[in-house]
C-alpha positions, 0 to 999 in steps of 0.5 A: 276385522273385528265385529264391533256392533250389531244393529237391529233390522226390523227388530226393536223396542217401541218407547212411549212418546210425547203423543202416546205415539211409539217411537221403534228404536232399533237394538243396539249391541256395542262392545265395551258399552253395557247393554239395555233393556227393554225400556231404553235402561242400561243393564249392570252388563257389557258386551265383551265380544261380538262373533260371526257363525256360520255352519250346516247342521242336517243340511239346513244352513244358518248364520248366527251373532254370538254375542259374549257379555260380563255376566259370562252369558252368550247370546245368540242372534240371527245373523239375517236380522241385524247388520253388524258393523266392523272395525280394527 
């Protein structure tokens, strides 16, 4: 099984609505889809792979997601702030 998407929990971007109130939209990353910036505009960067990693450095445990993208970068996200959707 692989991770097919991540959705933020308690994080995200606030977009304006017609009544000058903000709408909090969770940040979503999906494999084979383009990244979005803070204004919900698509970037020319595609998510190629999402991995879960767990480790222990200096007695501090951590859990992270690594998001690999078409521009060659690896974005590191805290696992306790995102929900993973697993699939084939």
